C-alpha positions in Angstrom: 19.0 -4.3 20.0 16.6 -4.7 17.2 15.2 -8.1 16.3 17.0 -9.7 13.3 19.9 -7.3 13.8 23.3 -8.3 12.5 25.4 -6.4 15.0 28.7 -8.3 15.8 31.6 -7.2 13.7 32.7 -10.7 12.9 29.2 -11.5 11.6 29.0 -8.4 9.5 32.4 -9.1 8.0 31.3 -12.7 7.2 28.1 -11.4 5.5 30.2 -8.9 3.5 32.2 -11.7 2.0 29.0 -13.3 0.7 27.4 -13.2 -2.8 26.8 -9.7 -4.1 24.0 -8.0 -5.9 24.7 -4.7 -7.4 22.2 -2.0 -8.5 22.4 1.7 -9.2 21.6 2.8 -5.6 22.6 -0.1 -3.4 24.6 -3.3 -3.0 23.3 -6.4 -1.1 25.8 -9.0 0.1 24.4 -12.3 1.5 25.7 -15.4 3.0 24.0 -18.5 4.5 24.3 -19.1 8.2 23.0 -22.4 9.5 23.3 -21.4 13.2 20.4 -18.9 13.0 16.8 -19.5 13.7 15.9 -16.1 12.1 17.4 -14.1 9.2 19.7 -11.2 10.2 20.7 -8.1 8.3 22.4 -4.8 8.7 22.2 -1.5 6.8 25.5 0.3 6.1 25.7 3.9 5.0 29.0 5.8 5.0 29.5 9.5 5.6 31.0 9.7 2.1 27.7 8.4 0.7 25.4 10.6 2.7 26.9 13.5 4.5 24.1 14.4 6.9 23.1 12.0 9.7 19.5 12.8 9.0 19.8 11.4 5.5 21.7 8.3 6.7 19.0 7.6 9.3 16.2 8.2 6.8 17.7 5.7 4.4 18.1 3.1 7.2 14.5 3.6 8.3 13.3 3.1 4.8 15.3 -0.1 4.3 14.1 -1.5 7.7 10.5 -0.7 6.7 11.0 -2.5 3.3 12.6 -5.5 4.9 9.8 -5.8 7.5 7.3 -6.0 4.5 9.2 -9.0 3.2 9.8 -10.7 6.6 7.5 -13.6 5.9 9.3 -14.4 2.6 12.9 -14.2 3.7 14.6 -17.5 4.3 15.6 -18.0 8.0 19.2 -19.1 7.3 20.4 -15.9 5.7 22.7 -13.1 6.9 22.9 -10.1 4.6 24.1 -6.5 4.5 22.6 -3.7 2.5 25.1 -1.0 1.5 24.1 2.4 0.1 25.8 3.9 -2.9 26.3 7.5 -3.9 23.2 9.1 -5.3 20.8 7.1 -3.1 19.4 10.4 -1.8 17.9 11.0 -5.2 16.0 7.7 -5.1 12.4 7.6 -3.8 10.9 5.0 -1.6 9.4 2.9 -4.4 12.7 2.8 -6.3 14.6 1.6 -3.2 11.9 -1.0 -2.6 12.0 -2.3 -6.1 15.8 -2.6 -6.0 15.8 -4.4 -2.7 13.1 -6.8 -3.9 15.0 -7.5 -7.1 18.2 -8.0 -5.1 16.7 -10.4 -2.5 15.1 -12.4 -5.3 18.3 -12.5 -7.4 20.3 -13.8 -4.3 17.5 -16.3 -3.7 16.8 -14.9 -0.2 13.1 -14.7 -1.0 
């Protein structure tokens, strides 16, 4: 299991009920969790969004890389989920990074 992974179904569902941030390529939903010593997150990409597993995994790797860059800035009490939208395969790394940064800032996670 990855560090900072939000893996239990009940925790993911709780995070998905949190405050949303919408952008053209992704949605971020976040909720505070006072039990944690570290932030936790998950990346969700459906088969409807990206048909090929290669593309789904590529998006997840990109997001994990971006989140690791902001690891020092992210508040420790947050659980959040990043959901991909249709058309995300057209976005380049920089665009995804900007949207994630804008979302985390908007939700006051960083």
